[in-house]
N, CA, C and O atoms as CSV, one atom per row, in Angstrom:
chain,resi,resn,atom,element,x,y,z
A,1,MET,N,N,-8.941,-12.615,-0.516
A,1,MET,CA,C,-7.603,-12.106,-0.361
A,1,MET,C,C,-7.113,-11.636,-1.722
A,1,MET,O,O,-7.454,-12.203,-2.760
A,2,CYS,N,N,-6.310,-10.593,-1.689
A,2,CYS,CA,C,-5.602,-10.160,-2.884
A,2,CYS,C,C,-4.132,-10.009,-2.498
A,2,CYS,O,O,-3.793,-10.046,-1.315
A,3,SER,N,N,-3.268,-9.841,-3.480
A,3,SER,CA,C,-1.854,-9.749,-3.157
A,3,SER,C,C,-1.205,-8.619,-3.927
A,3,SER,O,O,-1.671,-8.217,-4.993
A,4,ILE,N,N,-0.117,-8.115,-3.361
A,4,ILE,CA,C,0.740,-7.189,-4.071
A,4,ILE,C,C,2.168,-7.680,-3.869
A,4,ILE,O,O,2.539,-8.154,-2.795
A,5,HIS,N,N,2.950,-7.554,-4.923
A,5,HIS,CA,C,4.355,-7.927,-4.832
A,5,HIS,C,C,5.114,-6.818,-4.132
A,5,HIS,O,O,4.873,-5.636,-4.378
A,6,VAL,N,N,6.025,-7.198,-3.265
A,6,VAL,CA,C,6.842,-6.245,-2.521
A,6,VAL,C,C,8.293,-6.694,-2.567
A,6,VAL,O,O,8.583,-7.875,-2.758
A,7,ASP,N,N,9.206,-5.737,-2.389
A,7,ASP,CA,C,10.634,-6.059,-2.401
A,7,ASP,C,C,11.006,-6.992,-1.257
A,7,ASP,O,O,11.754,-7.950,-1.449
A,8,ASP,N,N,10.484,-6.710,-0.070
A,8,ASP,CA,C,10.819,-7.480,1.124
A,8,ASP,C,C,9.561,-7.605,1.981
A,8,ASP,O,O,9.143,-6.622,2.593
A,9,PRO,N,N,8.944,-8.792,2.040
A,9,PRO,CA,C,7.693,-8.949,2.779
A,9,PRO,C,C,7.782,-8.538,4.250
A,9,PRO,O,O,6.833,-7.956,4.775
A,10,ALA,N,N,8.891,-8.824,4.925
A,10,ALA,CA,C,9.015,-8.461,6.347
A,10,ALA,C,C,9.029,-6.944,6.518
A,10,ALA,O,O,8.372,-6.414,7.415
A,11,GLU,N,N,9.773,-6.246,5.665
A,11,GLU,CA,C,9.799,-4.785,5.729
A,11,GLU,C,C,8.442,-4.206,5.349
A,11,GLU,O,O,7.975,-3.243,5.959
A,12,ALA,N,N,7.816,-4.794,4.342
A,12,ALA,CA,C,6.491,-4.337,3.930
A,12,ALA,C,C,5.499,-4.500,5.080
A,12,ALA,O,O,4.675,-3.620,5.328
A,13,PHE,N,N,5.586,-5.633,5.778
A,13,PHE,CA,C,4.706,-5.887,6.921
A,13,PHE,C,C,4.860,-4.780,7.965
A,13,PHE,O,O,3.867,-4.266,8.479
A,14,GLU,N,N,6.095,-4.418,8.274
A,14,GLU,CA,C,6.345,-3.354,9.260
A,14,GLU,C,C,5.741,-2.034,8.798
A,14,GLU,O,O,5.149,-1.308,9.597
A,15,PHE,N,N,5.886,-1.719,7.510
A,15,PHE,CA,C,5.342,-0.465,6.983
A,15,PHE,C,C,3.814,-0.481,6.989
A,15,PHE,O,O,3.184,0.482,7.426
A,16,TYR,N,N,3.223,-1.566,6.508
A,16,TYR,CA,C,1.767,-1.616,6.400
A,16,TYR,C,C,1.094,-1.643,7.781
A,16,TYR,O,O,0.030,-1.051,7.960
A,17,VAL,N,N,1.698,-2.312,8.738
A,17,VAL,CA,C,1.127,-2.359,10.090
A,17,VAL,C,C,1.536,-1.121,10.889
A,17,VAL,O,O,0.685,-0.433,11.452
A,18,GLY,N,N,2.831,-0.842,10.936
A,18,GLY,CA,C,3.334,0.229,11.782
A,18,GLY,C,C,3.041,1.628,11.295
A,18,GLY,O,O,2.813,2.526,12.106
A,19,THR,N,N,3.040,1.839,9.980
A,19,THR,CA,C,2.828,3.179,9.441
A,19,THR,C,C,1.418,3.373,8.908
A,19,THR,O,O,0.753,4.353,9.246
A,20,LEU,N,N,0.963,2.454,8.085
A,20,LEU,CA,C,-0.359,2.620,7.477
A,20,LEU,C,C,-1.494,2.259,8.421
A,20,LEU,O,O,-2.619,2.722,8.232
A,21,GLY,N,N,-1.225,1.444,9.433
A,21,GLY,CA,C,-2.253,1.101,10.410
A,21,GLY,C,C,-3.063,-0.137,10.076
A,21,GLY,O,O,-4.144,-0.337,10.630
A,22,PHE,N,N,-2.554,-0.971,9.177
A,22,PHE,CA,C,-3.232,-2.234,8.891
A,22,PHE,C,C,-3.096,-3.166,10.091
A,22,PHE,O,O,-2.248,-2.952,10.957
A,23,MET,N,N,-3.925,-4.192,10.137
A,23,MET,CA,C,-3.878,-5.190,11.204
A,23,MET,C,C,-3.210,-6.456,10.682
A,23,MET,O,O,-3.320,-6.791,9.502
A,24,GLU,N,N,-2.528,-7.141,11.561
A,24,GLU,CA,C,-1.891,-8.412,11.221
A,24,GLU,C,C,-2.933,-9.516,11.134
A,24,GLU,O,O,-3.726,-9.702,12.057
A,25,LEU,N,N,-2.932,-10.242,10.037
A,25,LEU,CA,C,-3.731,-11.464,9.930
A,25,LEU,C,C,-2.839,-12.680,10.097
A,25,LEU,O,O,-3.219,-13.664,10.732
A,26,LEU,N,N,-1.635,-12.600,9.513
A,26,LEU,CA,C,-0.689,-13.703,9.613
A,26,LEU,C,C,0.721,-13.162,9.459
A,26,LEU,O,O,1.011,-12.375,8.558
A,27,SER,N,N,1.583,-13.599,10.350
A,27,SER,CA,C,2.996,-13.243,10.278
A,27,SER,C,C,3.786,-14.520,10.513
A,27,SER,O,O,3.798,-15.062,11.618
A,28,SER,N,N,4.444,-14.995,9.463
A,28,SER,CA,C,5.208,-16.231,9.540
A,28,SER,C,C,6.595,-15.996,8.932
A,28,SER,O,O,6.840,-16.368,7.784
A,29,PRO,N,N,7.508,-15.372,9.707
A,29,PRO,CA,C,8.829,-15.042,9.174
A,29,PRO,C,C,9.582,-16.254,8.626
A,29,PRO,O,O,10.315,-16.132,7.645
A,30,GLU,N,N,9.410,-17.413,9.245
A,30,GLU,CA,C,10.123,-18.605,8.783
A,30,GLU,C,C,9.707,-19.030,7.382
A,30,GLU,O,O,10.442,-19.749,6.705
A,31,HIS,N,N,8.522,-18.585,6.941
A,31,HIS,CA,C,8.031,-18.895,5.596
A,31,HIS,C,C,7.970,-17.649,4.708
A,31,HIS,O,O,7.498,-17.711,3.572
A,32,ASN,N,N,8.455,-16.512,5.239
A,32,ASN,CA,C,8.416,-15.240,4.510
A,32,ASN,C,C,6.989,-14.933,4.058
A,32,ASN,O,O,6.760,-14.482,2.936
A,33,LEU,N,N,6.033,-15.189,4.958
A,33,LEU,CA,C,4.619,-15.064,4.652
A,33,LEU,C,C,3.979,-14.039,5.586
A,33,LEU,O,O,4.011,-14.186,6.808
A,34,TYR,N,N,3.403,-13.008,4.993
A,34,TYR,CA,C,2.781,-11.941,5.770
A,34,TYR,C,C,1.472,-11.540,5.103
A,34,TYR,O,O,1.422,-11.282,3.900
A,35,ILE,N,N,0.412,-11.494,5.908
A,35,ILE,CA,C,-0.899,-11.083,5.424
A,35,ILE,C,C,-1.446,-10.050,6.396
A,35,ILE,O,O,-1.421,-10.250,7.611
A,36,VAL,N,N,-1.939,-8.943,5.852
A,36,VAL,CA,C,-2.508,-7.874,6.661
A,36,VAL,C,C,-3.917,-7.586,6.169
A,36,VAL,O,O,-4.344,-8.100,5.136
A,37,LYS,N,N,-4.633,-6.759,6.920
A,37,LYS,CA,C,-5.955,-6.303,6.492
A,37,LYS,C,C,-6.175,-4.908,7.029
A,37,LYS,O,O,-5.539,-4.492,7.998
A,38,ALA,N,N,-7.073,-4.195,6.396
A,38,ALA,CA,C,-7.406,-2.849,6.850
A,38,ALA,C,C,-7.947,-2.920,8.273
A,38,ALA,O,O,-8.589,-3.897,8.656
A,39,ALA,N,N,-7.681,-1.876,9.048
A,39,ALA,CA,C,-8.141,-1.837,10.440
A,39,ALA,C,C,-9.655,-1.662,10.538
A,39,ALA,O,O,-10.233,-1.948,11.587
A,40,ASP,N,N,-10.296,-1.211,9.496
A,40,ASP,CA,C,-11.738,-1.012,9.477
A,40,ASP,C,C,-12.441,-2.344,9.707
A,40,ASP,O,O,-12.234,-3.281,8.937
A,41,PRO,N,N,-13.270,-2.454,10.748
A,41,PRO,CA,C,-13.932,-3.727,11.039
A,41,PRO,C,C,-14.881,-4.183,9.929
A,41,PRO,O,O,-15.253,-5.355,9.885
A,42,ARG,N,N,-15.276,-3.280,9.038
A,42,ARG,CA,C,-16.155,-3.663,7.918
A,42,ARG,C,C,-15.372,-4.374,6.823
A,42,ARG,O,O,-15.965,-4.995,5.940
A,43,SER,N,N,-14.045,-4.290,6.871
A,43,SER,CA,C,-13.206,-4.889,5.837
A,43,SER,C,C,-12.771,-6.280,6.269
A,43,SER,O,O,-12.281,-6.475,7.381
A,44,ASP,N,N,-12.956,-7.239,5.379
A,44,ASP,CA,C,-12.505,-8.591,5.703
A,44,ASP,C,C,-11.579,-9.144,4.617
A,44,ASP,O,O,-11.346,-10.352,4.556
A,45,VAL,N,N,-11.052,-8.264,3.762
A,45,VAL,CA,C,-10.164,-8.684,2.689
A,45,VAL,C,C,-8.717,-8.647,3.185
A,45,VAL,O,O,-8.234,-7.623,3.669
A,46,GLY,N,N,-8.046,-9.780,3.054
A,46,GLY,CA,C,-6.634,-9.840,3.411
A,46,GLY,C,C,-5.776,-9.362,2.255
A,46,GLY,O,O,-6.150,-9.485,1.089
A,47,LEU,N,N,-4.618,-8.813,2.599
A,47,LEU,CA,C,-3.652,-8.353,1.607
A,47,LEU,C,C,-2.358,-9.131,1.824
A,47,LEU,O,O,-1.653,-8.926,2.812
A,48,LEU,N,N,-2.058,-10.026,0.885
A,48,LEU,CA,C,-0.847,-10.828,0.945
A,48,LEU,C,C,0.319,-9.987,0.433
A,48,LEU,O,O,0.277,-9.480,-0.688
A,49,LEU,N,N,1.350,-9.841,1.248
A,49,LEU,CA,C,2.554,-9.105,0.871
A,49,LEU,C,C,3.508,-10.114,0.260
A,49,LEU,O,O,4.295,-10.757,0.955
A,50,GLU,N,N,3.419,-10.235,-1.032
A,50,GLU,CA,C,4.070,-11.326,-1.762
A,50,GLU,C,C,5.483,-10.956,-2.212
A,50,GLU,O,O,5.697,-9.864,-2.739
A,51,PRO,N,N,6.450,-11.855,-2.010
A,51,PRO,CA,C,7.820,-11.568,-2.453
A,51,PRO,C,C,7.883,-11.366,-3.965
A,51,PRO,O,O,7.220,-12.074,-4.723
A,52,SER,N,N,8.678,-10.404,-4.390
A,52,SER,CA,C,8.792,-10.123,-5.825
A,52,SER,C,C,10.026,-10.784,-6.408
A,52,SER,O,O,10.685,-10.208,-7.272
A,53,ASP,N,N,10.348,-11.988,-5.947
A,53,ASP,CA,C,11.545,-12.668,-6.424
A,53,ASP,C,C,11.358,-13.286,-7.810
A,53,ASP,O,O,12.318,-13.795,-8.388
A,54,ASN,N,N,10.159,-13.253,-8.342
A,54,ASN,CA,C,9.905,-13.723,-9.693
A,54,ASN,C,C,10.275,-12.589,-10.662
A,54,ASN,O,O,9.815,-11.463,-10.473
A,55,PRO,N,N,11.086,-12.850,-11.687
A,55,PRO,CA,C,11.498,-11.785,-12.609
A,55,PRO,C,C,10.333,-11.068,-13.293
A,55,PRO,O,O,10.420,-9.873,-13.575
A,56,ILE,N,N,9.258,-11.783,-13.556
A,56,ILE,CA,C,8.089,-11.163,-14.183
A,56,ILE,C,C,7.469,-10.159,-13.222
A,56,ILE,O,O,7.112,-9.051,-13.622
A,57,ALA,N,N,7.341,-10.542,-11.958
A,57,ALA,CA,C,6.779,-9.640,-10.949
A,57,ALA,C,C,7.667,-8.418,-10.760
A,57,ALA,O,O,7.170,-7.298,-10.650
A,58,ALA,N,N,8.961,-8.628,-10.724
A,58,ALA,CA,C,9.898,-7.516,-10.540
A,58,ALA,C,C,9.789,-6.525,-11.704
A,58,ALA,O,O,9.810,-5.315,-11.480
A,59,GLU,N,N,9.676,-7.017,-12.935
A,59,GLU,CA,C,9.532,-6.139,-14.103
A,59,GLU,C,C,8.216,-5.378,-14.053
A,59,GLU,O,O,8.156,-4.193,-14.383
A,60,TYR,N,N,7.164,-6.071,-13.637
A,60,TYR,CA,C,5.845,-5.449,-13.510
A,60,TYR,C,C,5.898,-4.299,-12.508
A,60,TYR,O,O,5.429,-3.195,-12.790
A,61,MET,N,N,6.470,-4.568,-11.343
A,61,MET,CA,C,6.593,-3.536,-10.308
A,61,MET,C,C,7.398,-2.352,-10.823
A,61,MET,O,O,6.987,-1.201,-10.673
A,62,LYS,N,N,8.528,-2.632,-11.422
A,62,LYS,CA,C,9.411,-1.580,-11.933
A,62,LYS,C,C,8.692,-0.732,-12.986
A,62,LYS,O,O,8.770,0.496,-12.954
A,63,GLY,N,N,7.997,-1.383,-13.911
A,63,GLY,CA,C,7.276,-0.671,-14.966
A,63,GLY,C,C,6.193,0.244,-14.424
A,63,GLY,O,O,6.074,1.393,-14.848
A,64,LEU,N,N,5.408,-0.259,-13.494
A,64,LEU,CA,C,4.361,0.569,-12.894
A,64,LEU,C,C,4.964,1.767,-12.173
A,64,LEU,O,O,4.487,2.893,-12.318
A,65,HIS,N,N,6.014,1.522,-11.397
A,65,HIS,CA,C,6.647,2.591,-10.622
A,65,HIS,C,C,7.209,3.663,-11.549
A,65,HIS,O,O,7.034,4.856,-11.297
A,66,GLU,N,N,7.877,3.247,-12.613
A,66,GLU,CA,C,8.462,4.207,-13.556
A,66,GLU,C,C,7.397,5.053,-14.248
A,66,GLU,O,O,7.647,6.208,-14.591
A,67,GLU,N,N,6.227,4.490,-14.453
A,67,GLU,CA,C,5.137,5.216,-15.120
A,67,GLU,C,C,4.240,5.957,-14.130
A,67,GLU,O,O,3.241,6.561,-14.522
A,68,ASN,N,N,4.601,5.910,-12.840
A,68,ASN,CA,C,3.827,6.571,-11.778
A,68,ASN,C,C,2.390,6.036,-11.702
A,68,ASN,O,O,1.435,6.790,-11.515
A,69,ILE,N,N,2.269,4.711,-11.855
A,69,ILE,CA,C,0.960,4.051,-11.802
A,69,ILE,C,C,0.848,3.289,-10.481
A,69,ILE,O,O,1.694,2.446,-10.185
A,70,PRO,N,N,-0.177,3.571,-9.691
A,70,PRO,CA,C,-0.360,2.839,-8.440
A,70,PRO,C,C,-0.679,1.366,-8.703
A,70,PRO,O,O,-1.367,1.030,-9.667
A,71,VAL,N,N,-0.173,0.506,-7.840
A,71,VAL,CA,C,-0.420,-0.924,-7.965
A,71,VAL,C,C,-1.776,-1.300,-7.357
A,71,VAL,O,O,-2.369,-2.316,-7.720
A,72,ILE,N,N,-2.260,-0.466,-6.424
A,72,ILE,CA,C,-3.535,-0.735,-5.756
A,72,ILE,C,C,-4.091,0.586,-5.240
A,72,ILE,O,O,-3.346,1.542,-5.028
A,73,VAL,N,N,-5.402,0.632,-5.040
A,73,VAL,CA,C,-6.073,1.817,-4.522
A,73,VAL,C,C,-6.766,1.431,-3.225
A,73,VAL,O,O,-7.497,0.442,-3.170
A,74,PHE,N,N,-6.528,2.222,-2.175
A,74,PHE,CA,C,-7.196,2.017,-0.896
A,74,PHE,C,C,-8.192,3.149,-0.680
A,74,PHE,O,O,-7.837,4.324,-0.777
A,75,GLY,N,N,-9.423,2.795,-0.390
A,75,GLY,CA,C,-10.428,3.794,-0.059
A,75,GLY,C,C,-10.230,4.298,1.353
A,75,GLY,O,O,-9.964,3.516,2.266
A,76,VAL,N,N,-10.357,5.608,1.536
A,76,VAL,CA,C,-10.242,6.225,2.856
A,76,VAL,C,C,-11.401,7.189,3.053
A,76,VAL,O,O,-12.008,7.654,2.088
A,77,GLU,N,N,-11.701,7.482,4.302
A,77,GLU,CA,C,-12.795,8.408,4.620
A,77,GLU,C,C,-12.463,9.837,4.214
A,77,GLU,O,O,-13.327,10.562,3.720
A,78,ASP,N,N,-11.193,10.249,4.423
A,78,ASP,CA,C,-10.790,11.633,4.195
A,78,ASP,C,C,-9.354,11.656,3.677
A,78,ASP,O,O,-8.410,11.494,4.450
A,79,VAL,N,N,-9.191,11.855,2.376
A,79,VAL,CA,C,-7.864,11.839,1.770
A,79,VAL,C,C,-6.973,12.922,2.371
A,79,VAL,O,O,-5.805,12.664,2.661
A,80,ASP,N,N,-7.503,14.123,2.561
A,80,ASP,CA,C,-6.675,15.209,3.102
A,80,ASP,C,C,-6.155,14.877,4.491
A,80,ASP,O,O,-4.983,15.118,4.782
A,81,ALA,N,N,-7.003,14.328,5.352
A,81,ALA,CA,C,-6.582,13.960,6.705
A,81,ALA,C,C,-5.555,12.832,6.662
A,81,ALA,O,O,-4.572,12.859,7.402
A,82,GLU,N,N,-5.776,11.849,5.806
A,82,GLU,CA,C,-4.834,10.731,5.690
A,82,GLU,C,C,-3.503,11.207,5.107
A,82,GLU,O,O,-2.441,10.746,5.524
A,83,TYR,N,N,-3.559,12.113,4.163
A,83,TYR,CA,C,-2.349,12.712,3.594
A,83,TYR,C,C,-1.541,13.399,4.702
A,83,TYR,O,O,-0.330,13.199,4.800
A,84,GLU,N,N,-2.192,14.188,5.518
A,84,GLU,CA,C,-1.516,14.888,6.624
A,84,GLU,C,C,-0.931,13.893,7.628
A,84,GLU,O,O,0.212,14.044,8.062
A,85,ARG,N,N,-1.707,12.887,7.994
A,85,ARG,CA,C,-1.244,11.886,8.964
A,85,ARG,C,C,-0.019,11.139,8.444
A,85,ARG,O,O,0.973,10.986,9.157
A,86,LEU,N,N,-0.094,10.681,7.209
A,86,LEU,CA,C,1.010,9.901,6.651
A,86,LEU,C,C,2.239,10.758,6.379
A,86,LEU,O,O,3.365,10.302,6.576
A,87,THR,N,N,2.039,11.987,5.930
A,87,THR,CA,C,3.162,12.890,5.718
A,87,THR,C,C,3.897,13.135,7.032
A,87,THR,O,O,5.128,13.167,7.059
A,88,ALA,N,N,3.154,13.307,8.112
A,88,ALA,CA,C,3.763,13.512,9.434
A,88,ALA,C,C,4.571,12.294,9.873
A,88,ALA,O,O,5.501,12.425,10.668
A,89,LEU,N,N,4.225,11.114,9.365
A,89,LEU,CA,C,4.949,9.892,9.693
A,89,LEU,C,C,6.130,9.649,8.744
A,89,LEU,O,O,6.830,8.643,8.864
A,90,GLY,N,N,6.344,10.568,7.805
A,90,GLY,CA,C,7.476,10.457,6.898
A,90,GLY,C,C,7.188,9.774,5.577
A,90,GLY,O,O,8.111,9.518,4.804
A,91,VAL,N,N,5.928,9.472,5.300
A,91,VAL,CA,C,5.573,8.834,4.028
A,91,VAL,C,C,5.754,9.857,2.912
A,91,VAL,O,O,5.342,11.010,3.037
A,92,GLU,N,N,6.379,9.416,1.818
A,92,GLU,CA,C,6.624,10.299,0.686
A,92,GLU,C,C,5.543,10.131,-0.375
A,92,GLU,O,O,5.347,9.047,-0.926
A,93,PHE,N,N,4.858,11.213,-0.642
A,93,PHE,CA,C,3.811,11.233,-1.657
A,93,PHE,C,C,4.391,11.683,-2.987
A,93,PHE,O,O,5.230,12.583,-3.034
A,94,THR,N,N,3.940,11.054,-4.069
A,94,THR,CA,C,4.345,11.481,-5.409
A,94,THR,C,C,3.323,12.450,-5.982
A,94,THR,O,O,3.589,13.122,-6.979
A,95,SER,N,N,2.153,12.522,-5.355
A,95,SER,CA,C,1.153,13.526,-5.740
A,95,SER,C,C,0.372,13.936,-4.502
A,95,SER,O,O,0.019,13.106,-3.664
A,96,GLU,N,N,0.114,15.213,-4.406
A,96,GLU,CA,C,-0.709,15.741,-3.322
A,96,GLU,C,C,-2.170,15.422,-3.629
A,96,GLU,O,O,-2.493,15.034,-4.752
A,97,PRO,N,N,-3.057,15.579,-2.645
A,97,PRO,CA,C,-4.472,15.331,-2.915
A,97,PRO,C,C,-4.996,16.223,-4.044
A,97,PRO,O,O,-4.787,17.436,-4.056
A,98,THR,N,N,-5.678,15.584,-4.978
A,98,THR,CA,C,-6.328,16.303,-6.065
A,98,THR,C,C,-7.763,15.795,-6.178
A,98,THR,O,O,-8.046,14.619,-5.945
A,99,THR,N,N,-8.652,16.704,-6.538
A,99,THR,CA,C,-10.062,16.356,-6.652
A,99,THR,C,C,-10.494,16.454,-8.105
A,99,THR,O,O,-10.196,17.427,-8.797
A,100,GLY,N,N,-11.201,15.425,-8.550
A,100,GLY,CA,C,-11.733,15.384,-9.907
A,100,GLY,C,C,-13.142,14.836,-9.870
A,100,GLY,O,O,-13.725,14.699,-8.795
A,101,PRO,N,N,-13.703,14.519,-11.036
A,101,PRO,CA,C,-15.080,14.031,-11.107
A,101,PRO,C,C,-15.343,12.760,-10.284
A,101,PRO,O,O,-16.461,12.555,-9.811
A,102,SER,N,N,-14.327,11.910,-10.112
A,102,SER,CA,C,-14.553,10.654,-9.392
A,102,SER,C,C,-14.221,10.736,-7.909
A,102,SER,O,O,-14.438,9.769,-7.179
A,103,GLY,N,N,-13.697,11.876,-7.447
A,103,GLY,CA,C,-13.381,12.014,-6.033
A,103,GLY,C,C,-12.014,12.630,-5.826
A,103,GLY,O,O,-11.463,13.270,-6.721
A,104,THR,N,N,-11.471,12.426,-4.628
A,104,THR,CA,C,-10.172,12.981,-4.258
A,104,THR,C,C,-9.178,11.849,-4.081
A,104,THR,O,O,-9.492,10.824,-3.476
A,105,SER,N,N,-7.970,12.038,-4.615
A,105,SER,CA,C,-6.939,10.995,-4.570
A,105,SER,C,C,-5.574,11.599,-4.307
A,105,SER,O,O,-5.342,12.785,-4.543
A,106,ALA,N,N,-4.678,10.764,-3.815
A,106,ALA,CA,C,-3.263,11.099,-3.661
A,106,ALA,C,C,-2.484,9.795,-3.798
A,106,ALA,O,O,-3.017,8.716,-3.541
A,107,ILE,N,N,-1.211,9.901,-4.207
A,107,ILE,CA,C,-0.389,8.712,-4.429
A,107,ILE,C,C,0.877,8.814,-3.595
A,107,ILE,O,O,1.522,9.862,-3.552
A,108,PHE,N,N,1.235,7.692,-2.920
A,108,PHE,CA,C,2.460,7.660,-2.136
A,108,PHE,C,C,3.272,6.415,-2.451
A,108,PHE,O,O,2.774,5.454,-3.037
A,109,ASP,N,N,4.541,6.458,-2.047
A,109,ASP,CA,C,5.467,5.347,-2.221
A,109,ASP,C,C,5.414,4.496,-0.956
A,109,ASP,O,O,5.569,5.016,0.149
A,110,ASP,N,N,5.197,3.196,-1.112
A,110,ASP,CA,C,5.071,2.333,0.074
A,110,ASP,C,C,6.419,1.842,0.611
A,110,ASP,O,O,6.449,1.016,1.523
A,111,THR,N,N,7.516,2.328,0.068
A,111,THR,CA,C,8.882,1.972,0.479
A,111,THR,C,C,9.233,0.518,0.170
A,111,THR,O,O,10.317,0.056,0.528
A,112,CYS,N,N,8.339,-0.199,-0.482
A,112,CYS,CA,C,8.520,-1.625,-0.745
A,112,CYS,C,C,8.466,-1.928,-2.232
A,112,CYS,O,O,8.324,-3.084,-2.632
A,113,GLY,N,N,8.580,-0.877,-3.061
A,113,GLY,CA,C,8.597,-1.067,-4.501
A,113,GLY,C,C,7.332,-0.660,-5.227
A,113,GLY,O,O,7.230,-0.835,-6.441
A,114,ASN,N,N,6.355,-0.113,-4.494
A,114,ASN,CA,C,5.063,0.192,-5.110
A,114,ASN,C,C,4.611,1.618,-4.845
A,114,ASN,O,O,5.004,2.251,-3.866
A,115,LEU,N,N,3.786,2.091,-5.737
A,115,LEU,CA,C,3.039,3.318,-5.508
A,115,LEU,C,C,1.617,2.910,-5.141
A,115,LEU,O,O,1.033,2.016,-5.753
A,116,ILE,N,N,1.079,3.574,-4.140
A,116,ILE,CA,C,-0.259,3.270,-3.624
A,116,ILE,C,C,-1.110,4.518,-3.737
A,116,ILE,O,O,-0.658,5.615,-3.406
A,117,GLN,N,N,-2.331,4.361,-4.199
A,117,GLN,CA,C,-3.251,5.502,-4.277
A,117,GLN,C,C,-4.267,5.379,-3.146
A,117,GLN,O,O,-4.799,4.301,-2.881
A,118,ILE,N,N,-4.523,6.511,-2.485
A,118,ILE,CA,C,-5.652,6.579,-1.554
A,118,ILE,C,C,-6.738,7.388,-2.238
A,118,ILE,O,O,-6.443,8.347,-2.951
A,119,HIS,N,N,-7.985,7.011,-2.029
A,119,HIS,CA,C,-9.082,7.624,-2.757
A,119,HIS,C,C,-10.301,7.785,-1.849
A,119,HIS,O,O,-10.604,6.933,-1.013
A,120,GLN,N,N,-10.977,8.898,-2.044
A,120,GLN,CA,C,-12.218,9.202,-1.317
A,120,GLN,C,C,-13.248,9.598,-2.349
A,120,GLN,O,O,-12.978,10.443,-3.203
A,121,ASP,N,N,-14.447,8.989,-2.283
A,121,ASP,CA,C,-15.527,9.349,-3.222
A,121,ASP,C,C,-16.011,10.747,-2.943
A,121,ASP,O,O,-16.914,11.235,-3.622
């Protein structure tokens, strides 16, 4: 499992499951605990949507966002197709798909305090 700090775990859960298409591993609203995973059956890594109520975490999130640095990178089969799908769902990208020596990438705002990069080799 890995974690990312989010402004509101419940809202992040709705975005990651409802918009991005992740699967629910654990949803415990009474404990403000939410864990999701990629829908790809080959993936078994959970993503803990961790509250950013710690001042250090909040500063970290703010600093990365201000510098346009993604907090995490998700591999996808086709960046252009995922860009089109997510844009149609209202996701706001800070960069359109670009291709370089390491592959194709695009960056979007997860609405929960983070920038996320999608990448295709």
